Backbone as CSV, one residue per row, in Angstrom:
resi,resn,N_x,N_y,N_z,CA_x,CA_y,CA_z,C_x,C_y,C_z
1,UNK,10.686,35.462,15.521,10.182,35.128,16.857,10.591,33.708,17.204
2,UNK,11.142,33.496,18.388,11.595,32.168,18.791,10.847,31.713,20.023
3,UNK,10.519,30.454,20.052,9.838,29.857,21.198,10.678,28.706,21.717
4,UNK,11.031,28.735,22.991,11.899,27.710,23.557,11.096,26.481,23.945
5,UNK,11.724,25.344,23.724,11.047,24.096,24.050,12.035,22.999,24.395
6,UNK,11.550,21.998,25.159,12.316,20.781,25.409,11.567,19.619,24.796
7,UNK,12.313,18.623,24.419,11.676,17.449,23.819,12.112,16.207,24.554
8,UNK,11.150,15.450,25.040,11.433,14.185,25.711,10.571,13.113,25.095
9,UNK,11.194,12.051,24.616,10.457,10.970,23.962,10.399,9.759,24.868
10,UNK,9.193,9.267,25.125,9.041,8.003,25.839,9.350,6.881,24.868
11,UNK,9.549,5.631,25.351,9.875,4.521,24.458,8.854,4.379,23.348
12,UNK,9.358,4.132,22.154,8.460,3.959,21.008,8.047,2.505,20.910
13,UNK,6.924,2.266,20.293,6.439,0.892,20.147,7.257,0.161,19.106
14,UNK,7.173,-1.149,19.116,7.896,-1.962,18.142,7.464,-1.586,16.741
15,UNK,8.416,-1.601,15.817,8.182,-1.089,14.473,8.202,-2.230,13.467
16,UNK,7.252,-2.223,12.557,7.213,-3.208,11.479,7.143,-2.467,10.163
17,UNK,7.769,-3.009,9.128,7.761,-2.369,7.814,6.376,-2.403,7.206
18,UNK,5.713,-3.504,7.351,4.369,-3.643,6.821,3.424,-3.946,7.953
19,UNK,2.228,-3.373,7.911,1.243,-3.693,8.921,-0.059,-4.032,8.251
20,UNK,-0.744,-5.005,8.794,-2.039,-5.374,8.243,-3.090,-4.494,8.866
21,UNK,-3.813,-3.716,8.041,-4.824,-2.809,8.568,-6.224,-3.188,8.140
22,UNK,-6.333,-4.336,7.522,-7.670,-4.753,7.109,-7.779,-6.246,7.216
23,UNK,-8.888,-6.751,7.711,-9.094,-8.184,7.840,-10.097,-8.653,6.826
24,UNK,-10.170,-9.965,6.661,-11.051,-10.527,5.653,-12.500,-10.370,6.038
25,UNK,-13.338,-10.282,5.018,-14.776,-10.166,5.230,-15.416,-11.492,4.899
26,UNK,-16.015,-12.161,5.900,-16.584,-13.473,5.670,-18.010,-13.350,5.194
27,UNK,-18.465,-14.372,4.467,-19.819,-14.376,3.944,-20.306,-15.793,3.840
28,UNK,-21.615,-15.993,3.973,-22.183,-17.338,3.932,-22.227,-17.864,2.521
29,UNK,-21.909,-17.157,1.547,-21.919,-17.646,0.171,-21.131,-16.701,-0.686
30,UNK,-21.100,-16.940,-1.961,-20.395,-16.077,-2.879,-21.266,-14.871,-3.176
31,UNK,-20.869,-13.698,-2.669,-21.701,-12.509,-2.800,-21.128,-11.611,-3.880
32,UNK,-21.918,-11.225,-4.821,-21.494,-10.287,-5.846,-21.635,-8.864,-5.321
33,UNK,-20.800,-7.963,-5.885,-20.791,-6.590,-5.380,-22.150,-5.931,-5.520
34,UNK,-22.921,-6.288,-6.547,-24.218,-5.662,-6.756,-25.165,-5.920,-5.600
35,UNK,-24.920,-6.986,-4.841,-25.797,-7.331,-3.729,-25.467,-6.563,-2.470
36,UNK,-24.298,-5.900,-2.451,-23.903,-5.186,-1.239,-23.669,-3.700,-1.490
37,UNK,-24.202,-3.191,-2.595,-24.014,-1.793,-2.922,-24.564,-0.862,-1.846
38,UNK,-25.577,-1.335,-1.114,-26.191,-0.473,-0.109,-25.238,-0.171,1.031
39,UNK,-24.274,-1.058,1.268,-23.371,-0.875,2.398,-21.924,-0.661,1.975
40,UNK,-21.598,-0.855,0.694,-20.224,-0.752,0.242,-20.116,0.246,-0.905
41,UNK,-19.177,1.171,-0.797,-18.913,2.111,-1.873,-17.684,1.645,-2.625
42,UNK,-17.855,1.312,-3.894,-16.748,0.817,-4.696,-16.149,1.940,-5.528
43,UNK,-14.858,1.845,-5.757,-14.162,2.794,-6.615,-14.111,2.231,-8.021
44,UNK,-14.689,2.910,-9.013,-14.627,2.398,-10.385,-13.187,2.332,-10.863
45,UNK,-12.902,1.368,-11.718,-11.525,1.135,-12.144,-11.457,0.844,-13.631
46,UNK,-10.284,1.091,-14.188,-9.954,0.562,-15.506,-9.341,-0.809,-15.275
47,UNK,-9.857,-1.820,-15.942,-9.343,-3.182,-15.787,-8.678,-3.583,-17.091
48,UNK,-7.379,-3.810,-17.031,-6.617,-4.176,-18.224,-6.473,-5.690,-18.263
49,UNK,-7.077,-6.309,-19.258,-7.030,-7.762,-19.386,-8.412,-8.369,-19.216
50,UNK,-8.882,-9.040,-20.251,-10.217,-9.627,-20.202,-10.212,-11.114,-19.936
51,UNK,-9.189,-11.592,-19.240,-9.117,-13.014,-18.906,-9.926,-13.338,-17.668
52,UNK,-9.575,-14.461,-17.034,-10.354,-14.933,-15.887,-10.347,-13.939,-14.727
53,UNK,-9.158,-13.446,-14.376,-9.066,-12.529,-13.237,-9.688,-11.179,-13.570
54,UNK,-9.391,-10.653,-14.751,-9.947,-9.364,-15.138,-11.463,-9.367,-15.165
55,UNK,-12.042,-10.407,-15.767,-13.504,-10.510,-15.826,-14.098,-10.698,-14.433
56,UNK,-13.410,-11.448,-13.583,-13.902,-11.648,-12.226,-13.943,-10.330,-11.469
57,UNK,-12.874,-9.524,-11.595,-12.844,-8.225,-10.929,-13.938,-7.308,-11.466
58,UNK,-14.181,-7.380,-12.763,-15.257,-6.579,-13.342,-16.614,-7.001,-12.787
59,UNK,-16.812,-8.304,-12.585,-18.087,-8.793,-12.054,-18.327,-8.331,-10.622
60,UNK,-17.257,-7.963,-9.926,-17.393,-7.468,-8.558,-17.628,-5.963,-8.506
61,UNK,-17.654,-5.320,-9.675,-17.885,-3.885,-9.735,-19.363,-3.548,-9.767
62,UNK,-19.631,-2.256,-9.962,-21.018,-1.786,-9.967,-21.451,-1.268,-11.327
63,UNK,-20.732,-1.676,-12.372,-21.099,-1.278,-13.722,-20.381,-0.053,-14.240
64,UNK,-19.560,0.570,-13.416,-18.857,1.786,-13.844,-17.430,1.517,-14.306
65,UNK,-16.988,0.275,-14.246,-15.622,-0.058,-14.659,-15.481,0.014,-16.177
66,UNK,-14.251,0.186,-16.628,-13.928,0.152,-18.052,-12.972,-1.008,-18.278
67,UNK,-13.371,-1.969,-19.107,-12.521,-3.125,-19.410,-11.733,-2.843,-20.679
68,UNK,-10.428,-2.974,-20.587,-9.532,-2.711,-21.711,-8.867,-4.013,-22.118
69,UNK,-8.995,-4.377,-23.380,-8.384,-5.601,-23.870,-6.934,-5.407,-24.251
70,UNK,-6.286,-6.497,-24.606,-4.868,-6.447,-24.970,-4.660,-5.520,-26.163
71,UNK,-3.710,-4.598,-26.015,-3.385,-3.683,-27.098,-4.251,-2.444,-27.165
72,UNK,-5.326,-2.398,-26.396,-6.193,-1.227,-26.403,-5.641,-0.152,-25.469
73,UNK,-5.842,1.123,-25.823,-5.304,2.201,-24.977,-6.085,2.358,-23.680
74,UNK,-5.374,2.713,-22.639,-6.002,3.016,-21.353,-6.477,4.461,-21.393
75,UNK,-7.758,4.718,-21.104,-8.262,6.098,-21.178,-7.568,7.020,-20.186
76,UNK,-7.102,8.151,-20.691,-6.366,9.091,-19.836,-7.288,9.858,-18.909
77,UNK,-8.543,10.047,-19.327,-9.447,10.892,-18.545,-10.126,10.152,-17.403
78,UNK,-9.989,8.823,-17.364,-10.657,8.028,-16.335,-9.861,8.112,-15.040
79,UNK,-10.481,8.627,-13.991,-9.802,8.740,-12.704,-10.059,7.498,-11.864
80,UNK,-9.026,7.011,-11.226,-9.175,5.828,-10.390,-8.086,4.819,-10.675
81,UNK,-8.125,3.668,-10.011,-7.085,2.655,-10.188,-7.144,1.997,-11.557
82,UNK,-5.989,1.554,-12.009,-5.881,0.780,-13.250,-5.412,-0.611,-12.849
83,UNK,-6.312,-1.570,-12.854,-6.009,-2.928,-12.398,-5.427,-3.727,-13.556
84,UNK,-4.153,-4.048,-13.462,-3.444,-4.737,-14.546,-3.503,-6.241,-14.298
85,UNK,-4.273,-6.945,-15.122,-4.515,-8.382,-14.918,-4.048,-9.193,-16.114
86,UNK,-2.941,-8.799,-16.714,-2.405,-9.495,-17.880,-1.277,-10.436,-17.468
87,UNK,-0.765,-11.162,-18.445,0.419,-11.990,-18.205,1.633,-11.087,-18.018
88,UNK,2.641,-11.626,-17.344,3.853,-10.839,-17.090,4.504,-10.345,-18.375
89,UNK,4.483,-11.173,-19.417,5.156,-10.771,-20.653,4.358,-9.746,-21.459
90,UNK,3.201,-9.345,-20.966,2.420,-8.292,-21.620,2.598,-6.934,-20.950
91,UNK,3.372,-6.876,-19.883,3.453,-5.641,-19.106,4.086,-4.485,-19.882
92,UNK,5.072,-4.779,-20.713,5.679,-3.717,-21.522,4.630,-3.086,-22.427
93,UNK,3.795,-3.924,-23.035,2.744,-3.411,-23.914,1.715,-2.611,-23.130
94,UNK,1.443,-3.032,-21.903,0.492,-2.296,-21.065,1.012,-0.888,-20.787
95,UNK,2.293,-0.770,-20.454,2.870,0.555,-20.216,2.797,1.411,-21.473
96,UNK,3.052,0.775,-22.624,2.998,1.510,-23.878,1.610,2.019,-24.212
97,UNK,0.585,1.354,-23.683,-0.803,1.746,-23.954,-1.387,2.640,-22.867
98,UNK,-0.584,2.915,-21.836,-1.059,3.718,-20.708,-0.418,5.101,-20.747
99,UNK,-1.203,6.169,-20.640,-0.617,7.513,-20.618,0.437,7.625,-19.520
100,UNK,1.615,8.154,-19.836,2.682,8.263,-18.834,2.251,8.982,-17.562
101,UNK,1.307,9.897,-17.678,0.856,10.634,-16.496,0.171,9.736,-15.481
102,UNK,-0.237,8.522,-15.902,-0.924,7.612,-14.987,0.031,6.663,-14.275
103,UNK,1.281,6.563,-14.741,2.205,5.638,-14.082,3.596,6.221,-13.870
104,UNK,3.903,7.321,-14.536,5.232,7.917,-14.395,5.099,9.331,-13.849
105,UNK,4.181,9.478,-12.878,3.900,10.799,-12.324,5.080,11.311,-11.509
106,UNK,5.148,12.625,-11.391,6.270,13.254,-10.681,5.956,13.566,-9.226
107,UNK,4.688,13.440,-8.849,4.317,13.787,-7.481,4.731,12.681,-6.534
108,UNK,5.731,12.947,-5.704,6.239,11.941,-4.780,6.332,12.498,-3.372
109,UNK,6.143,11.638,-2.390,6.314,11.966,-0.983,7.263,10.940,-0.386
110,UNK,8.447,11.387,0.017,9.455,10.479,0.578,9.688,9.292,-0.357
111,UNK,9.892,9.590,-1.653,10.192,8.590,-2.671,9.015,7.676,-2.984
112,UNK,7.829,7.974,-2.482,6.650,7.191,-2.825,5.862,7.949,-3.877
113,UNK,5.553,7.278,-4.990,4.834,7.905,-6.081,3.345,7.875,-5.778
114,UNK,2.833,8.944,-5.177,1.444,8.954,-4.724,0.470,9.270,-5.847
115,UNK,0.971,9.582,-7.040,0.071,9.921,-8.134,-0.090,8.784,-9.138
116,UNK,0.692,7.725,-9.052,0.593,6.613,-9.993,-0.644,5.782,-9.692
117,UNK,-1.249,5.214,-10.746,-2.526,4.524,-10.590,-2.498,3.049,-10.980
118,UNK,-1.403,2.547,-11.509,-1.338,1.140,-11.902,-1.309,0.238,-10.674
119,UNK,-2.100,-0.840,-10.729,-2.129,-1.846,-9.664,-1.842,-3.190,-10.317
120,UNK,-0.743,-3.825,-9.940,-0.293,-5.050,-10.605,-0.773,-6.291,-9.858
121,UNK,-1.469,-7.180,-10.584,-1.990,-8.418,-10.017,-1.125,-9.625,-10.393
122,UNK,0.042,-9.411,-10.990,0.854,-10.524,-11.473,1.537,-11.283,-10.336
123,UNK,1.783,-12.565,-10.578,2.583,-13.358,-9.648,4.056,-13.206,-10.000
124,UNK,4.911,-13.669,-9.116,6.339,-13.647,-9.392,7.014,-12.385,-8.880
125,UNK,8.323,-12.336,-9.046,9.131,-11.223,-8.559,9.138,-10.105,-9.599
126,UNK,8.276,-9.121,-9.418,8.183,-8.004,-10.355,9.121,-6.855,-10.014
127,UNK,9.683,-6.866,-8.809,10.438,-5.706,-8.343,11.551,-5.265,-9.296
128,UNK,12.391,-6.178,-9.820,13.446,-5.710,-10.733,12.884,-4.979,-11.952
129,UNK,11.812,-5.506,-12.519,11.204,-4.856,-13.678,10.590,-3.515,-13.291
130,UNK,9.896,-3.481,-12.167,9.299,-2.229,-11.709,10.368,-1.177,-11.439
131,UNK,11.470,-1.601,-10.797,12.566,-0.668,-10.530,13.142,-0.120,-11.830
132,UNK,13.253,-0.961,-12.843,13.814,-0.526,-14.122,12.943,0.514,-14.802
133,UNK,11.664,0.554,-14.435,10.733,1.526,-15.010,10.500,2.711,-14.077
134,UNK,11.256,2.764,-12.979,11.069,3.841,-12.022,9.802,3.715,-11.218
135,UNK,9.323,2.472,-11.054,8.069,2.232,-10.336,8.282,1.269,-9.175
136,UNK,9.376,1.422,-8.457,9.655,0.513,-7.357,8.620,0.548,-6.255
137,UNK,7.835,1.622,-6.202,6.813,1.763,-5.166,5.407,1.509,-5.709
138,UNK,5.297,0.850,-6.850,3.996,0.637,-7.490,3.071,-0.219,-6.636
139,UNK,1.774,-0.004,-6.808,0.770,-0.811,-6.113,0.832,-2.253,-6.609
140,UNK,0.745,-3.203,-5.683,0.746,-4.612,-6.045,-0.281,-5.374,-5.223
141,UNK,-0.800,-6.437,-5.815,-1.719,-7.337,-5.125,-1.153,-8.746,-5.209
142,UNK,-0.963,-9.370,-4.063,-0.556,-10.769,-4.005,-1.843,-11.581,-3.875
143,UNK,-2.264,-12.161,-4.983,-3.591,-12.782,-5.054,-3.539,-14.268,-4.701
144,UNK,-4.127,-14.613,-3.580,-4.272,-16.012,-3.180,-5.728,-16.428,-3.379
145,UNK,-6.164,-16.379,-4.627,-7.467,-16.919,-4.997,-7.340,-17.495,-6.403
146,UNK,-8.249,-18.370,-6.751,-8.167,-19.051,-8.038,-9.487,-18.927,-8.785
147,UNK,-9.377,-18.698,-10.094,-10.543,-18.690,-10.979,-10.270,-19.748,-12.034
148,UNK,-10.955,-20.876,-11.942,-10.619,-22.021,-12.790,-10.911,-21.777,-14.258
149,UNK,-11.993,-21.074,-14.550,-12.286,-20.742,-15.939,-13.154,-19.496,-16.003
150,UNK,-13.212,-18.913,-17.181,-13.910,-17.655,-17.382,-15.361,-17.748,-16.922
151,UNK,-15.752,-16.810,-16.078,-17.136,-16.747,-15.631,-17.434,-17.485,-14.347
152,UNK,-16.498,-18.305,-13.873,-16.741,-19.041,-12.634,-16.388,-18.188,-11.417
153,UNK,-17.039,-18.515,-10.293,-16.741,-17.809,-9.055,-15.317,-18.125,-8.595
154,UNK,-14.638,-17.144,-8.008,-13.290,-17.396,-7.493,-13.329,-18.237,-6.228
155,UNK,-12.267,-18.977,-6.007,-12.109,-19.760,-4.782,-11.035,-19.086,-3.943
156,UNK,-11.396,-18.671,-2.734,-10.451,-17.978,-1.863,-9.384,-18.945,-1.364
157,UNK,-8.161,-18.446,-1.257,-7.039,-19.277,-0.830,-6.885,-19.366,0.667
158,UNK,-7.967,-19.568,1.380,-7.888,-19.756,2.828,-7.419,-21.172,3.127
159,UNK,-6.550,-21.301,4.123,-6.002,-22.608,4.473,-6.234,-22.883,5.951
160,UNK,-5.933,-24.121,6.359,-6.111,-24.443,7.776,-5.098,-23.712,8.649
161,UNK,-3.968,-23.310,8.070,-2.984,-22.546,8.840,-3.236,-21.041,8.775
162,UNK,-3.913,-20.590,7.717,-4.271,-19.174,7.578,-5.739,-19.051,7.184
163,UNK,-6.633,-19.353,8.119,-8.063,-19.305,7.800,-8.570,-17.901,7.501
164,UNK,-7.786,-16.887,7.861,-8.202,-15.513,7.589,-7.966,-15.121,6.143
165,UNK,-7.227,-15.963,5.399,-6.919,-15.653,4.010,-5.528,-15.072,3.855
166,UNK,-4.991,-15.164,2.656,-3.612,-14.754,2.414,-3.467,-13.605,1.420
167,UNK,-4.513,-13.300,0.683,-4.423,-12.228,-0.303,-4.090,-10.905,0.381
168,UNK,-3.169,-10.153,-0.214,-2.745,-8.875,0.365,-2.581,-7.840,-0.733
169,UNK,-2.908,-6.597,-0.410,-2.759,-5.486,-1.347,-1.922,-4.401,-0.697
170,UNK,-1.107,-3.745,-1.515,-0.225,-2.691,-1.012,-0.299,-1.486,-1.938
171,UNK,-0.275,-0.300,-1.372,-0.148,0.909,-2.171,-1.322,1.854,-2.052
172,UNK,-1.310,2.840,-2.919,-2.297,3.918,-2.909,-3.730,3.404,-3.011
173,UNK,-3.956,2.404,-3.874,-5.306,1.898,-4.129,-5.592,0.594,-3.400
174,UNK,-4.794,0.246,-2.406,-4.962,-1.035,-1.713,-6.335,-1.164,-1.063
175,UNK,-6.802,-0.112,-0.418,-8.101,-0.172,0.258,-9.237,-0.340,-0.735
176,UNK,-9.125,0.301,-1.902,-10.157,0.166,-2.932,-10.198,-1.258,-3.472
177,UNK,-9.028,-1.857,-3.666,-8.967,-3.246,-4.130,-9.562,-4.178,-3.084
178,UNK,-9.205,-3.962,-1.825,-9.723,-4.810,-0.751,-11.240,-4.717,-0.658
179,UNK,-11.791,-3.509,-0.795,-13.243,-3.338,-0.730,-13.932,-4.104,-1.847
180,UNK,-13.336,-4.093,-3.029,-13.909,-4.827,-4.167,-13.893,-6.326,-3.900
181,UNK,-12.776,-6.844,-3.411,-12.674,-8.278,-3.142,-13.583,-8.689,-1.989
182,UNK,-13.639,-7.874,-0.950,-14.525,-8.173,0.180,-15.975,-8.258,-0.279
183,UNK,-16.356,-7.385,-1.227,-17.716,-7.404,-1.736,-18.064,-8.697,-2.443
184,UNK,-17.054,-9.415,-2.905,-17.272,-10.698,-3.555,-17.025,-11.877,-2.638
185,UNK,-16.928,-11.604,-1.334,-16.721,-12.681,-0.375,-15.297,-13.182,-0.290
186,UNK,-14.348,-12.417,-0.839,-12.940,-12.811,-0.811,-12.198,-12.037,0.274
187,UNK,-11.193,-12.663,0.836,-10.376,-12.004,1.853,-9.314,-11.142,1.192
188,UNK,-8.896,-10.106,1.888,-7.793,-9.271,1.406,-7.309,-8.395,2.545
189,UNK,-6.025,-8.476,2.836,-5.402,-7.621,3.839,-4.774,-6.417,3.149
190,UNK,-4.835,-5.279,3.806,-4.222,-4.061,3.280,-2.907,-3.832,4.000
191,UNK,-1.834,-3.762,3.249,-0.511,-3.519,3.817,-0.081,-2.103,3.458
192,UNK,0.419,-1.388,4.435,0.824,-0.004,4.204,2.218,0.221,4.743
193,UNK,3.024,0.934,3.972,4.368,1.274,4.415,4.273,2.299,5.528
194,UNK,5.017,2.076,6.576,4.969,2.973,7.718,5.789,4.237,7.440
195,UNK,5.122,5.269,6.925,5.831,6.509,6.650,6.371,7.141,7.926
196,UNK,5.655,6.935,9.042,6.117,7.548,10.287,7.455,6.981,10.724
197,UNK,7.801,5.779,10.248,9.099,5.199,10.580,10.227,6.072,10.040
198,UNK,10.040,6.584,8.819,11.052,7.444,8.213,11.212,8.725,9.031
199,UNK,10.080,9.316,9.407,10.132,10.549,10.196,10.772,10.301,11.559
200,UNK,10.456,9.157,12.176,11.011,8.832,13.485,12.525,8.693,13.413
201,UNK,13.021,7.954,12.427,14.460,7.772,12.293,15.158,9.102,12.015
202,UNK,14.519,9.953,11.214,15.106,11.268,10.933,15.178,12.113,12.197
203,UNK,14.136,12.035,13.023,14.123,12.793,14.278,15.210,12.304,15.223
204,UNK,15.364,10.974,15.333,16.407,10.414,16.193,17.784,10.884,15.732
205,UNK,18.010,10.825,14.408,19.307,11.232,13.870,19.572,12.713,14.130
206,UNK,18.540,13.542,14.006,18.712,14.976,14.243,19.007,15.268,15.707
207,UNK,18.286,14.615,16.616,18.530,14.822,18.044,19.919,14.332,18.436
208,UNK,20.325,13.190,17.876,21.652,12.655,18.181,22.743,13.590,17.684
209,UNK,22.537,14.150,16.498,23.522,15.076,15.936,23.656,16.327,16.800
210,UNK,22.520,16.853,17.262,22.555,18.049,18.109,23.226,17.754,19.446
211,UNK,22.915,16.602,20.031,23.519,16.230,21.314,25.019,16.016,21.169
212,UNK,25.425,15.395,20.055,26.849,15.149,19.827,27.611,16.460,19.666
213,UNK,27.025,17.410,18.931,27.682,18.699,18.730,27.764,19.495,20.029
214,UNK,26.712,19.447,20.829,26.668,20.203,22.082,27.674,19.676,23.093
215,UNK,27.829,18.351,23.139,28.682,17.732,24.160,30.012,17.228,23.605
216,UNK,30.273,17.506,22.328,31.531,17.124,21.686,31.827,15.637,21.877
217,UNK,30.878,14.838,21.462,31.051,13.388,21.538,30.538,12.757,20.245
218,UNK,30.780,11.479,20.108,30.345,10.752,18.911,29.608,9.490,19.334
219,UNK,28.421,9.299,18.783,27.650,8.094,19.079,28.060,6.960,18.149
220,UNK,27.972,5.730,18.648,28.204,4.575,17.788,27.086,4.472,16.756
221,UNK,27.387,3.864,15.632,26.367,3.676,14.603,25.295,2.701,15.093
222,UNK,24.127,2.803,14.493,23.045,1.884,14.845,22.191,2.353,16.001
223,UNK,22.201,3.671,16.285,21.405,4.170,17.407,19.921,3.858,17.217
224,UNK,19.404,4.022,15.985,17.985,3.764,15.737,17.624,2.318,16.055
225,UNK,18.479,1.385,15.635,18.210,-0.032,15.890,18.246,-0.340,17.382
226,UNK,19.183,0.295,18.107,19.266,0.052,19.546,18.022,0.571,20.267
227,UNK,17.545,1.743,19.858,16.339,2.296,20.475,15.109,1.447,20.159
228,UNK,15.050,0.942,18.929,13.927,0.065,18.569,13.970,-1.227,19.374
229,UNK,15.179,-1.758,19.572,15.324,-2.982,20.364,14.890,-2.732,21.802
230,UNK,15.256,-1.568,22.331,14.837,-1.233,23.700,13.316,-1.092,23.786
231,UNK,12.725,-0.462,22.778,11.270,-0.275,22.807,10.540,-1.611,22.774
232,UNK,11.119,-2.595,22.075,10.497,-3.927,22.062,10.593,-4.586,23.431
233,UNK,11.696,-4.290,24.140,11.883,-4.888,25.465,10.903,-4.324,26.487
234,UNK,10.422,-3.098,26.261,9.474,-2.474,27.198,8.172,-2.143,26.469
235,UNK,7.762,-3.042,25.573,6.582,-2.786,24.741,5.311,-2.618,25.560
236,UNK,5.323,-3.141,26.797,4.135,-3.037,27.650,3.975,-1.643,28.246
237,UNK,5.030,-0.828,28.171,5.016,0.481,28.815,4.244,1.477,27.953
238,UNK,3.359,2.299,28.554,2.594,3.280,27.773,3.516,4.244,27.037
239,UNK,3.176,4.554,25.797,3.989,5.443,24.972,3.369,6.832,24.928
240,UNK,4.210,7.864,25.057,3.695,9.233,25.016,4.821,10.192,24.669
241,UNK,4.452,11.342,24.138,5.400,12.430,23.920,5.137,13.461,25.004
242,UNK,6.168,13.752,25.819,5.983,14.620,26.980,6.972,15.784,26.949
243,UNK,6.580,16.859,27.591,7.442,18.033,27.763,8.008,18.499,26.423
244,UNK,7.106,18.663,25.486,7.545,19.033,24.143,7.694,20.534,24.016
245,UNK,8.836,20.955,23.501,9.027,22.343,23.125,9.778,22.351,21.808
246,UNK,9.503,23.315,20.986,10.131,23.374,19.672,10.662,24.784,19.452
247,UNK,11.901,24.870,18.997,12.445,26.169,18.636,11.975,26.490,17.226
248,UNK,11.184,27.532,17.114,10.622,27.873,15.818,10.993,29.306,15.473
249,UNK,11.563,29.492,14.314,11.926,30.829,13.865,11.046,31.210,12.692
250,UNK,10.390,32.340,12.794,9.529,32.805,11.719,10.235,33.939,10.994
251,UNK,10.415,33.765,9.707,11.048,34.797,8.898,9.971,35.565,8.153
252,UNK,9.951,36.862,8.299,8.938,37.693,7.635,9.629,38.571,6.590
């Protein structure tokens, strides 16, 4: 059965690779998560590393976290994020102590590993190492807060130029990490990859290919970039999908 349709796309809005979807939560003092349990639901986590950052993250939990020390195995049956708070040179050992099903999962959507649970809190350029392990899309936290010594409250990295805070989290567990930090009076922005960007570019390429074949012409390269540039020029114009029809064939 076939259904005839036309497709007309109005200008698309300006596109960004990363978007901030969460703002910092301000508080009149240093609030521990136990004080806000009535309004905040925290996701229990495995915390790898019992240093200043690891212990601080545990203190922001509700008692259901599991703290794993250096060299100890990560429990395979524990569902939820695995917050890796070790030194960079301990990461190989962390992978060796973590069940492969928790970080080398096969479930992917558009090259994003949606089943992996490791969340890396390390500073520095981890991407080459992550890529070498097949984890280029791993969850990461860019932490702009300081814990001077074990047991002390963290100091948020808010500045006069960025009073909203600079800490950012990306990936599957980004919202859970942000909720934990917010519960402790720390700022954290959630950054998410725009999956719809991939679908949009694929749709543009498919429509261009069909138009080129129908009219026996060839488009110059960079059509997606030109359309995005045009959409930025008319960003004030309302965006909508109009007169949509889709040719659908059902095989029985």
